N, C-alpha and C positions, 0 to 999 in steps of 0.2 A: 630467569631468561638466559639462554645460552649466549656465548660471545658472538656467534654468527648472527643470531636474531638481533643483538644490540647493534652490530654493524649495519644490518639491513635497515635499521630505523634512522641512521645518521642522515641520509639524504632527505628524508621527510622532515626531520627536525630542522635541518638547515633551511629547507624551503619554507617551513612555517615561520622560522625566525626572520627569514628574508621578507615574507609577507608582512610581518609585524613592523619591520624596519621601514618598508615601503609606505605603509599606512601612516606611521609616525612621521616619515619624511615629507609626505604630502601635506600633513598638518603643519609641519614646521615651515614649509614653503608658503603655505597660505597665510600663516601668522606674519611671515616676513613681508608678504604682499600688503597686508593691512598696515604694518608699521611703516613701510616705505612709501605706501600709496601706489605701488605698481599693481594695477588691476590684473595684469597678465599672470602674476604669481598667485593671486587669490582666486582667479576665475578662469584660467587658461586662455580665454578670449575676453575682450572688453565688453562684447555684447552678450556674454554668457553670465548666468547667475554666479556670483563668487561664493566660495565656501565661507560660511559664517565663522567668526572667531571662536565661539563656543564649540562649534563643530570641529574646527582644527585642533583645539586643545583636547577635545575628547578623543580624536584619532591619535594624538601624541600619547595620551595616557594609556589607551587600549593597546596601541602598538607596542609600547614599552612593556606593558603587563603581559602581553602574549610572549614576548621574548624572555621575560623573567620566568614565566610558567614552564617554558620548554627546557630551561636549565636544570629542572628536576632538583632544585635546592629548596630547603625549608623556607629560607627568606624569600626565594622567588615565588613560591606558592602564596606566601603571605602578601607579598607585593601585588601579585596578580589579582588576589581576591579584593584587596583594598581598592586597586584601580577599577575593577569591575563594579564594586559597590558605589564608588564615587560617580562614575559615569551613569550607572543605573539611576541614582538619585537625580542627577542633572537632567537626564532624558525624561524621567518621570515627571519632574516639575514642568518641563517644557511641554510634555504631552498633556499634562493637566491644564496648562494654559489654553491649549487648543480645545480640550474637551469641555471645560466649563466657561470658556470665553472670558477668562480673567487674566489680565496682564500683570505678571509678577516681576517683569523686567529682568528675568534671569539672564537674558543676553547681555546685560550691562553690569552684572555682578563682578565678573572677572576681567572683562575687556570692554572698554567703551567703544562700541561699534557705532559708526555714523548712522544717521537716520535718513540717508538718501534712498532713492528708489531707482530701480531699473525698469522702466515702463510703469506698470502698476504694481510691481513686486517690491516690498520693503527689503532692502539689502542689509545683510549683517545679522539676520535672525534665523535661528535654527528652524527648518521646515518641519511640518507634521510627519511626513514619511521619514525624514532624517531622525527625528526623535523616536519614532516607533522602531526603526531599524537599530538604533542605539540600545533600546530596551532588549531586543533579541540578542544583539552581539554581547552586551554586558552580562546577561544571564547565562549565555552559552560559555563565556570565559569563566564565570564564577563556578559553573558546574564542572568545567574541565579541570579546575584546580581542586576539586573535592578530593579529600584523602581517602574516602571510602568509595571505591568504584563499584557501581552496580550497573547491570545491563540497562535498567530503566533510565539511570542518569546519563549513560553514554548515548542511548537512543534519543533522549530529549536534547542533549547537547548537539548531536548531529542534525536534528530537525531545526533547532534555532540557528545553528551556524549555516545550514543550507538555506534557510529563509534569508539570512543576511546576505549571502552570496547571490541568491536569485534576485533579490530586490535591487542590489547594486548592479547586477548584469542587465536587468530589465531596463533600468534607467540609462545605462550606457548604450544599449541598443536603440533607445529612443533618440539619443543624439546621433548615433551612427546612421540610422535610417531617416534622419531629418524629420522627426515627428515632434515638433515643438509643443503641440497641444497635449502631448503625452508625458514627456520626460524633461522638459527644459524650455529653453527659449525665453519667452516673456509671459508665460502663463503659470506653470507649476514650478514652484521655487525649490528645485533641487539642483545643486551645481554638478557639473560633469565630474570635477575632481572629487566631489563627495561620493558620487556613485562609484567611481573607480576605487576609492579608498575602501568603501564597503565591500566591493567585490574581492579585493585583495585580502582584507582583514578576515572576511568570512571564509575565504579559501584556505587561509592559514589555520583557522580553527578547525575546519573540516579535516584537513590533512593531519593535524596534530591528533585529533580524536581517532581517526582511522589507524594511525600508527600505534596508538595505545591499544586499540582493539585487536590489531594483528598480533601484538606482543602477548596479550592475554590469551588469545586463541592458541598461540604456540605453546605457552606454559600449560594450558589445559590439555593440549594434545599429548605433551610429554608426560603429564601426570596420569592421563588415561592409559598411555602405553605402559607406564611403570605399574599401575594398578592391575592391568591385564596380565603382565608377566607374573606379578605376585599371586594373582588368582590362579593362574595355571599351576604354579608351584604348590599352592595350598590344596588345589583339587587333586593333584598327584599324591601329596602326602595323605590327604584324607581318604583317598581311594585305597592306599596301602593299609592305613589303619583299619578301615572297614573290612578289608579282606582278612586281616589278622583277627579282628574281633569276631567275624563270622566263623573263622576256623576255630577260635577258642570256644564259641558258643556251641558249635557242632561237637567239639570234644567234650564239653560239659554235659550235653544232652546224652551222648554215648555213655558217659560215666554214670549219669543218673539212671539210665536204663539198666546198667549192670547192677545197680543197687536197688532195682525196683522191688525186689522181695523185701529188702530191709525197710523200705519206705511205705509199705502197705498200711502200717499202723500210725503213720504220721498224721497229725491233726489236720483239721480242715484248711487251715491257712497254708500249710505246706502243699496240700493238694491244689489249692487255688494258685499258688506260686508256680507249681509245675505246669498246670494247664495254661496259665497265662504265658509262660515262656514258650510253650508249644504254639500258642496263638501268634505270638510275636515272630516266631520263626517262619510261619507260613503266611503272614499278613501280606496282602497285595497293595493296600493303600491305608492311609492314616485313619480314615473314618471307620473302615471295617475293623481295624485293630482296636480302636477305642470301644466300639459297640461290643466286640467279642470279649474284651477284658471285663467290662461291666456285667455282661451275662454270666461269665465264669464266676465272678465274685459273688453274685446272687445265687446262682443255681448250685454251684459246687460248694461254696463257702456257707450258704444258708443265711446270708445277710438279708436285711429288709430292703435296702436300696443302695445302689452304687451309681455314682455319676462323676463325670470328668468335666471340669471347667477350665477354660483357658484365660490367662490374664491379658487383657487388652491394654495397649499403651495410649488410650485416649485420655482426655482431660479428667474424666470421672474415675479412671482406673477400674473399669468394669470387669467383672468376671462373667464370661460367656459360657453357659452350659453347651457342650458339644456332643455328649453321649450319655446315656443312662439306661438302667435296667432295674427291675423290681417294682415294688408297690410305690407309685409316685402320685397318681391321681391329681395332676395339675400343680404339684408342689413347686416344681422348678420354674413354672411360668411366672410366678409372683415372688420369686426369691429376692431379686434386687440386691445382690451381694457385690461389694467392691473389695479391692485389696488396699485401699487407702486407710490411713489411721483415723477412721471415723467410726461412728456407732455401727454402721452396716459393714464395716471392714474389720471389726475386732472379733468376729466369730471365728470358728475353726478354719474355714476356707481362706478368708482374708488374711488371718494371722499366719497360716502355713505359707502362703505365697509371699507375704511381706518379709517374714523372718527366715524362710528357707528350712524350717524345722517342722516336724509333725505337730499338729495341734489337736487335743482331745477334749471333748465334752463328755465326761463320764456320766453326768446326769443332766439331761437337757432341761428338766423342770426346775432345777436349782442353779444352773450355770448362768450368771448374770450376763455374760457376753452373748448368750444365745437368745436373749429377750426378744429381739425383733422378729424372730421366726418361731418362737416357742409354741404359740397357739396352733399354727398349721402343722408343726412337727408332731406335737402330742396327739392332734386329731388323727394322724395317720399311723400312730403307734410307734413312733421313733422314741427311744429312751436314751441312747447314747450315740456318739458319732466320732469319727476321726477323719482328719484331713491330712493328706500326705503330699508334700510338694513334689512336683515333677521338675527335676533340675537336670539340665543338660548343658555341658560346657560352661558351667558357672552361672547360667541364666535360668531363672525359674519360669517355666512355660505355663504352669497352671497347677492344679491340684486334683488328686484322686480322693473322692469323698465316699465314705462307707457309713451306713446307718444300721444300728442293731436295736432289737426290741427289748434288750436287757440293759439294766443299769450296770456300770463298771464292767463292760463287756470286753475291754481291751487291756490285757496285761502286757508286761514288758516283752515276753517272748513273742507274743502275737504282733506287737508293734514292730519289733525288729524284723519279723518276716514280711510284714506289710511294707516297711520301709524298703526292703529289698525288692518287693514287687513294684513299688513306685519308681525305684531307680531303674529297674529293667524296662518298665513302661516308657520312661523318659528316653532311655537309650533306644528303644524300638521306634519311638516317634522320630528321634533324630536320624536314625538309620534310614527310615522310610523317606524322610525329607531329603537326605543326602542322595539316596538312590534315585528319587524323582529328579533332583537337580542334576545328577549325573546323566540321566536319560535325556533331560532337556538340553544339556550341554552337548551330548552326542548328536542329538537331532539338529541342534543349531550348527554344529560343525558340519554335519552332512549337508544342510541347506547352504552353508557358506561354500563348501566345496562345489556344490551344484551351480551356485551363482558364479563362482570363479571359472568353472569349466565353460559355462555359457558365455561369460565375458571373453575368455580367451578365444573361443570358437568364433565370436562375432567380430573380433578385432581385424580390421583391414589395414592397419598400419604395418610397417615393416622395419626390420633392423638391418643396418649395413655395417661392415667392418672394413677399416682402412689399415693396411700393414705399412709400418714406417721403418725405414732404414736410413741412418745418418741424418735424421731430421727431415727426410723427404718421403712423401707417399709413393709407394712402389706398386701397390695392388689394392683393389677395392672389390669387396664381395657384397652384393645386394641380395637380401633375403627374398624368399618366394612371394612375400606379400607385396613386392614392388609393382606387380602387374596391376593390382587393384587401385593403387595410388597414382602411378605414372603411366600405365599402359605398356611399359617396356618390360621384357622378361629378364631374368637373371643372365641368360645366355647373351642377350643383346648388350647388356652392360659389360659382360666379360669380353665380347668381341670388339667393342668400341670403348677404349679407356676414357675418352673425353666426352662420352655421351652425357654423363651426369652434369658436366659444365654447360653444354649446349642446352640441356633441358631447363636450366635455371632461366627465369625471365631476365631479359637483358638488363633492365634497370636495377635488378637485385643482385647481379653477379658480383659486384664489388664487395657488398656486405658478406656474401657467402664465402668469398675468397679470404676476406679478413678473418672471419670466424675460423676457417680451416687453418690459417697460419697461426692463430693464437693457440689452437689445440695442439698443433705440431710443436709449438714451443713449450708444451707441458702445462699450459694454463687451463684451469677449469672454467668453462664459459657458460653463460646463460643460453637457454634455447633461443633460436632465431626463427622468426616467422617471415617467410618470403614466398614468392610466387614461382611456379614452374609451368612449363608448357607441356600439357598432356600429349601423349602420342596422337590422340584424336584431334589435336589442335586447340583445345579449350584451355583457358587459364585456370589454374587451381592454386589455392593457398595451402602451404604445409608448414608444420613446425619441426625444425631440425634441432635435435638435442644430442650433441656428441659428448662422450666422456673418454678421456685419455687413459691408456694403460701404460704402466712403467715397469721397467725391469728392476733388478736389485740395486743397480747403480743410479736409479732415478731417471733413466733416459726413457723417452717415449718410444715404445715399440709398436704401438697400434692404438687406434681409438675406435670405439663403437658408437654408433648413433642410431637414434630412433626417429623415423620420419612419420609424422602424423598428419593425415589429411584434415585440415580445418576449414575447408571451403564452405561447408554448411554453416559453421559457426560464424564465419565472416559475413555471410549473407544475412544471418539473423541479427548480427550487430548492426549492419547497415540499415535493415528494416527498423530496428529499434530506434536508431538515431533519427531516421526520417519520421517515425511516428511521434517521437518526443518533440521534434521541431514543429510538426503540424499541430500538435496539441498545444504547445506554447503560443503559437500564432493564433490559434483558435481562442485561447483564453484572453489574449490581447484584444481580439476583435469583439468578443462579448463585453469586455470592460468599457469600451468607448461608447456603446449604444445609448446608455442612459443620458449622458451629457448631450450627445447629438440630438436625441429625440426631444429633450427639453428646448434646445435652441430652435429646432424645426417647428415645434408647437407655437413658439412666439412668432416666428417668421410667417407661417401660414395664417395664424390668427390675425395679425396686424395687416397682412395683405388682403384678406377678405374684408376687414373693416375699411381699408382704404378704398376698395372697389365699391363698397356700399356707400361710403361718404361722398365719393367723386364719380357717381354713375354717369354724369354728363360729360366727364372729361375722358375722351377716348384714349389719349396718350397714357394717362394714369392707369386706366383699366388694362391697357395693353401691357404696360410695364409690370403692373401688379400681377397680372395673369402669368407673365413669364417667370416672376419670382415664385409663384405657387407651383408652376410646372417644374421649375428647377428644384424646389423643395421636395416635391413628390419623387423626382428622380433620385434625390439624395436619400429619401426615406427608403426607396427601393434598394439603393446601394447598401444601406445599413441592414436591410433584410437579407441581402446576399451575404454580408459579413456574418450575421447571426446564423444563417443557414450553414455557412462553412464551419462555424464554431459549434454547430449542433445545439444551439440554444434558442433557435426560432421554433415557436410552437407549430406543430403540424397536426393535421386532422386526417389520419389514415382511415380509409374505408375499403372494404373488399371490392375489387373491380377486376374486370377482364382486361389483361394487358393487351391482347389483340385489338380490342375495341378502341383502347386509347391510342394505339399506334395508328389505326385507320383514321381516327379523327385528326391526328396531328400531321398526317401525311401531306395533305393539301397545303397546310401552312409551311411545312418544310420545303415543299417544291417552290413556293413563292420566295422563300428566304434565300435559297441557294442559287436561284436563277436558272434560266433556260440553258446556259452553257454547261451545266452539270447534270448528268443523268442520275435520276433517283430511282432506286429499286428497293421495294419493301417486300420481304418474305415473312408473312405471319406464321405462327406455329399451327400445326395441324389439329390442335385441340385447344379448348379454352384454358387459359392460365390465369387463375384467380390469385391476385396479389393484394395484400393489405397495404394500400399506399395512399398518399396525398396526390391526387391526380394532377393538381396544379403544379406541384413541385416536380413530378416526373415529366410533365409536359415541358417545364422550363429546362430540365436536364437535357431532353432531346433537342430543344431549340438551341441551347448553348453549344452542344456537340456539333449540330448542323452548321452553325455560324463558324465554328472553329475549322470544320472541314472545308467550308466554302473559301475561307481566307487562305487555306493551304493549297487550293486549286484555282489560282487566278486565271489560268489559261484553259480551264475546263477539266472535266474528269468524270468520275463515277462515284456515287455514294450509295452503299448498300447497307440496309438494316435487316438483320435476320433475328427472328424470335424463335426460341426453342425451349424445350424442357430438359433439364439436366439434374443429375443426382451427384452431390458432392460426398464422396466417401473418404475413408482414411487414406487411401492411396493418393487421391488428389491433394488432400491437406498436407500429407508428408512431402509431396513433390513441390508444392507451391508455398509452403510455410504460412498459410492463412486459411481461414474458413471454418465453418461449423458444419458437421454432417447434416444432411437433409435434402429436401426437394427444392429446386430453385428454377425460376424463369431466367433465361439467359438472353440478353439483348446484345448482339454483336454489331458494332458500328464501324464500317470499313470504308476508308476513302483511298483514292489513288493519288493523293497529293504529294507534297515535297518530302514528307516524313521528318523525323527528328533524330538527333544523335542521343547518346546515352546521357550526356550532361543535362540536356534540356528535359529529357524524360524524367530524370530524378527530381526536377523542380517544377514539373508541369502543374501540379495541384497546389502549389504555394500561392497564397493571395498576393496580388500586386506584381506577380512575375508574368511578364509578357515578352514575346519576341517581336511584337508589332511595333510600328513607328509610334512616336509620341503623339498622343491625341487620338489614336485609333483603337485604344483598348484600355480598360481599367485593370486587367489582370485578375479579375474576380470570377470570370465565367467558369473556368474549370475548377477553381476552388469551391464555388458554390455547388458544382456537380458532385465533387467529392463529399462535401458536407451533407448534401441531400441524400446521397446513397447510404452514407453511414447512419443517418437518422432512420432509414428504413431497414436497418440491420443487414444491409447488403454489402457487396464488395465491388470495386471497380479496378480494372487493370488496364495497362496500355502497353502496346508493343509497336515499335516503329523502327524503320531503317531509313537513313537518308536516301531519297530518290525512289522509295518503294511504298510510300503511303503509311497510313497509321490505322491500327485496329484498337478500338476500345471495347472491353467486355464488361458488362454490368450483370451482376448476379443478385436477384431479388428473391427472398424466401417466399414460397407458395403458401396460400392460405385456403381454408375450407369454409369460410364464413359467408359466402354468398356474393351478391353483386351490389354495386353502389346504388344508394337511394337517390331520390330527387334532390336537387339543390334548393336552398331556401331563396325566396324572392328578396330582392334588395329592399331595404327600408326606405320610406318616403321621408323627405326632410320635414322637420317639425315647424309649426307656425310660431309667431312671436308669443312672448309671455304676457301675463296679466298682472305685472308688478309683484309677482311672488318673490319672497326673500330666500336666497340661497346662500348657504355658508360654504366658502371655498377655503380649504386648508391645503397649502402647497408651500414647501420650504424654498423652492426656487422662485426668486422675485419676478424674473421675466415671465415665466410661465403663469404665475399668479396674476400679474397685471394683464397679461393677454386674455386669460379666461374672464377676468372681471370686465374688461373692455367689451368683449364679445357679448357677454350676458347683459350688460347695461344697454348695449346697442339694440338688443332684442327684447327690451322692455322687462328686465328682471332687476330686482334689488340684490346687491351683493355685499356680504360681510366677509372680510378677509381675515384669515388666521395663518400665522407663519409656521405652525407645527401642530401636532396632535394635542399637546397640552393647552395651547392657545385656543384651539378649536373647542375643547370642552368648556373652557372659561367663557368664550364668546357665546356658546349655545346656552349656558346657564343664565347669562345676562338677558338674552332675547329669545328664549325658547318658545314663547307663545307665537312668534311670527315666522320662524324659520320652517320652510316646507321641505327642503331637500338639502342633503350634504354632498359635496364633491370633495373627496379625500385622496391625497397622494398616498400611495401604499407605503412607501418607505420614507420616513421623516425622522429627524433627530429627536432624542428623548422619548417621545411617545409616537409610535407609528400609526398608520391609518386604521388598522384593525383594532388596536387598543383604544384609539379615540372613538371609533364607532361603537365598541362594546360599552365604553363609559357613557356615551350619549344615550344609548338604548336603555340604560338603567334610568335615565331621566325621562325619556319619551320612547316607550317600546315600539311605537308605530312609525318612527322616523325612517325615511328612506335615504339610501346613499348610493352614489356612483363612485367607484374606485378607479384611479388612473395611475399609470406608472410608466417610467421610461426605462426601467430595468427589464432584464430578460425574464421570460416566463419561468424558466427553471429556478432562478433565484427566488422568485416570489413563492413558488411551491416549496422549495427547500427550507425556507424560513417560516413556513406555515403562516403566511401573512394574510391569507384570504380563505374563507370557507368555500367549499366546492360549488355551492349554488350561486355565488356572486359572480357577475360578469365583470371582467377587467377590460377597460378601455386603454389600449396601448398608445403611447406617444410615438410620433406626433399625432395629435388629435385634430381631425378636420372639424371646423366649426359646425357644419351642417349635421354631422354625425352626433356631436355632443348635444346640440340643441334638440335634435329629434329624440334622443334618449331622455333628456330632461323632461320634454313635453309629455312623453308617454308615461314616464314614471309618476309624474304629478297627476295626470288625468286618469290613468287606467290602473295604477298599482305597479309594483315591481315586476316587470316582464321577465326578469332572469330566473324567477322561481317557477 
């Protein structure tokens, strides 16, 4: 690594060490809090979960280990690996306690933590997510200290360090946004200082890994450049040698022609050699050369067979026949020769390749090394053979093999001439390869020049030059490309010396002046990204990269700079950040659905039982009904969250968008009120879109409510439906979209409008500009999620005081129109004391289902998980009529339990329930496609109806 690259890594190493020290420091503070009894030191706030003692000690060890790793000393690497291993074992033991529900009291091995509780949470014990994250962090640290760096190790280190950082950040956000049910408070036992420590420690690991990766890339780039330079030198030398060799070969041919009369009586081998040399001189490619050499050997030399085999570098050291001529009749197809020192490699061909010397079998019938091929050779009349190695540049390429019908056919003179032939052939092969490589190199150079020319012609950046005298800028020249970037011409800059300064965005001028002053002082500075005001009035981002020029005395006489327009890049970066933020929030929304649905199942179930038990008490019925109504609204809120996260199951069907708009028009008119004028302009043709009609209807309703609230004094709402085609031009201009045919819904209101800051956050869940109590902030986030689930796009444009325009792009379909909707199911009657096995790991949900079923005259057997369900079924298999199985349970899930029970009773029926999202169920392959899943929260009437039909009529899902 160069000195410059080493210096460039110093800030990242310092930052990584700082992260390790911060994590260790937080651990020390927490330990001090436990020792002194000051809760504010161990938990930041008295009502927050404190950092467990083992957790604090683990952060101290990992933080110190990270600092030792960064020192790049042998003892530091050893210390970091030991520290990582110790924490991995500690976290693994704690994780095992959670997994198998065995208390090993690991939290009291090192530090006697108190047995107090904060609410329902035991204080002083390492939490499950904490133990899991320690596993990630310790493995990442151990891999980072590996002496043998590989890309796979670096990649795994980044992934584990990234997971550590993400989990810590996620829990921190839970505290910041006040979500105690998610990341702290009195429910999930992870301390805020624990989350902060994980974030800092993981960030240090990530930065340390990236710094090493950058250094390796620089070393690889330097090695590649050096290899490229050496290759150019070698190509030039080889080209010169080839030219000399060709010249020598031409001279030799001329000389041989002069002696043609003297050579007329030369034996057949000399004729073969001469003709082969001629063939090599005129050969256009390798295969033609090899075929021609074999033909000349047979036809001119009168031999029985000639073939060429190349030596492969595979594990078996195979000899691959590539050319042949003469009487062969399938001999080569079954040859199976190698050049290894084995039975099939000790024949003439394998020996010649392995030793680099000619190998002769003067009598095939008696030569012991020819035994594997003797029968086939004799059958074809071969009596003797010779194999001549083809050696080029010290490497054996293969062998030229010649067979004769006479025994002892090869004398020393003949062997010497054939050796010369083999040497010439090897040289000819090498020459052709070099010629081919040179042609490829020339073609590659031509392509490179073409790409470079295209690149230069497409560049819209420009260069400027500042002349300096006595340390001050006296003149500036802006290149012709300045018009494309700034809108101003070279002449305009020359006429107004201060135009460049006024062009800089006001808030960025100080940074630009500072950069210029540093360059004037002779300093080499890094490129500066700042904004400019284009001549047309728009704000653009540019990268300004100046380089000073010095005279012989080292004084700055000028500096040149390159201005690069990076506006498009900045827009893409902003879109990426927004997309990542939306995706993170979507993941959070999907994650809470399971717990909420379990809770709502219990609330709705017990409320229905309360109404049934106290039918004569009007107050109880009224209050219970309100509970059910509120629970249903909560369930709808969860569905909105899942729609935003794109994890809510939709049922898309081909439908005419115009018809849907017409059906919704009357509803929209009632929602927005008479003080707002509604105008709907359908498309002039049917636009068939594959969509979930209920979701698209909800999208339109949410946008209408949003428009109504933006026009409290009245206004106009216009809905236009049209057909558009998104091409490459549109996609390049807007930086989103896939080419194709789309239906466009344009939603325009004349309301108050929005500024840019509000527009950038409008689709975020829980973001609202309305007063407290007047909105959940989920309306537009649900709209965003629904459109994304339909593979569509939604954009918003607004200006304060000028209203808002939403544009929705939905891909067109050719599949027809929507079919009829299914009729709602009728509630089921009471049971007849049938026995039902209920397997549910959530106790509240299990008790609720049991109470509902017993109230409706069923017998219930409870199981806490899939394994328990199989055991209970085996005990009472003769009386159980139906299974109700939670899809995801610890140890044995619902599908596995059902498959195990079906082996006992193939005719048993089952209902599956789950509070998880549909995509998680499908991703884990937890259900067969023909099984219907009842999603939580489950209404008692729906569950009872399904039970009654499955018992009486068979499984209706098939």
